[in-house]
Residue, then its C-alpha position, 0 to 999 in steps of 0.5 A: l074243773f076240781g075233784v071235790s066240790s068244797t075244800p079250803l084249796i078251792e075257797a083259797f082259789e075264789r079268795g084269790l079272784r075276789e082279791l083281784g076285784y072279780v064278783e061272781g055274777k057281776n064281772i065273772l061267771i064261774e062254771r064248776r065242775f066236780s068229779g066227785g074224786k073219780d078221776e075217770r069222769l074228768p074227760e067228760l066234764a073237761a069236754e063239757l067246759v070246752r062245749l060251753k066255750v069257757d075263756v079259761i079253764f082252772a084245772a088244779s091238779t095233774p089228772m085235771v090238767r091231763s083231761a083239759k089237755q085232751a080236751t082242748s089246745t086252744i082254750p087257756i088252761v091255768f094250774a096250781v099244784v103240778s109238781d113237774p109240768v115239764v115232765d108231764g107234757f104240759v109246758d115246753s119249758l117253765a120260762r116259756p111254756g108255749g101252747n095253751i097251758t100254764g101255772l104254778s108248780s108245787l115241786g115233786n115228792a122226789q125233791l122234798v122226800a129227803k126234808r120229810l124224811e129228816l123231819l121224821r127222824d128228828a121228830v121221832p127221837g130213835v127211829r130207824r126204819i120208815a114205812v114208806l107207801l108208794d102209790t103206783m097209779g100215778p104216772a109211770h115215769r115218777v112211779a119208777e123213779a120213786p124208789s132210788a130217790i127214797e132209798a137215797a135220801a134214806r141212805s143220807l140220813r141213815v134210816q131204813p125205808v120199808i116200801a109198800r106199793v099201793g095200786g088203789a085205795e082198797e089196797i092201803g090197809r093190806a100195805i100197812d099190815i105189810v110193812l108192820r112185819d118189819r116193825p117201822g117206826a114212822l109212816l111216809p106216804f109218798t104220793t104220785s097222784p092224788l089217791f092218798y091225799r083223798q085217802a088222807g082221813r083213812i090213812a091217818e086212822l090206820a097210822a093212829r091205830h098202829r101207832l105210827p108217826a106219819i108225815y105227809e105233803s099237805s097241811e090239809l092231811v094234817h087237819a085230817g089227823g095226821l101228825m105232821s106235813y112238810g111242803a109247798s103251801y097248796p092255799d098259797l099256790m091256789r090263791r096265786a093261780a088266780g092271778y093267771v087267770d086274771k092276767i089271761l082274762k085280760g089278754a095275756k097268752p098262756g104260753d107267754l106266761p112263765v111257770e111259778q114254782a112254790s115259794t112258801f113252805e109249811l111244816v104244820i104239826n098236829m100237837k093232838t095227834a102227838k099226844a094221842l101217839g104218846l109222842t114228845i115232839p123235840q123243841a128243835v122241831l117245833v120251832r121250825a113248825t109254821 
């Protein structure tokens, strides 16, 4: 169950299956369903997979897992990039998930925001004010906790956050225009749902237009033109998720398979974007890049 039909992340998951000996059409059948980036379609797609009586549902991220969970309490569900599966109510605990859901945790933005702000501060010498885009369409508890996490991290780094709330794709441009009034020196999209991931190209375009160095959560957004990213390696998580599918197909119960947390983190820098911004990345930051 995916959002879009072709991405390096889907390829990483399917590569993981191949590494485990699965050959599509020979010893495994894959029913792919894509929402086209429209989360409202996910429930009907999940229900369709349940009607097909599949053996396992792979639902990569939070919206997909939520829809799959609503559709079935018996078919095993595997996730790969859910930041906090306990808080989201998908599992009872990381060690003992219980129920029919398990997978890998990517760690939340609240846990990594300090590191991203630090990298922005170090990459853009002299920056004191950083614009933060906050997606208000995500889970309510994450939206509520985000400002305090952002402000605490900024305070410890002696930078000032300028928070702009975004309630949909159509509000991104307006939000950036608003924060520009405070003359920020950099930009951090603080994501609590897939909105900013899907709008990566648009955000990178606006950041470039306003000459705002920006840091993101995923390297895929840097390939879309963003300056930097720091976070869990999504391709690594997707590839490792294939191992959960393998174990379940061989008889393991998802409730007995502990949720694993991200172990590989990447700092990725787009030097072409840095040059376009007229920015010289300090050597101390470059040597930390993956």
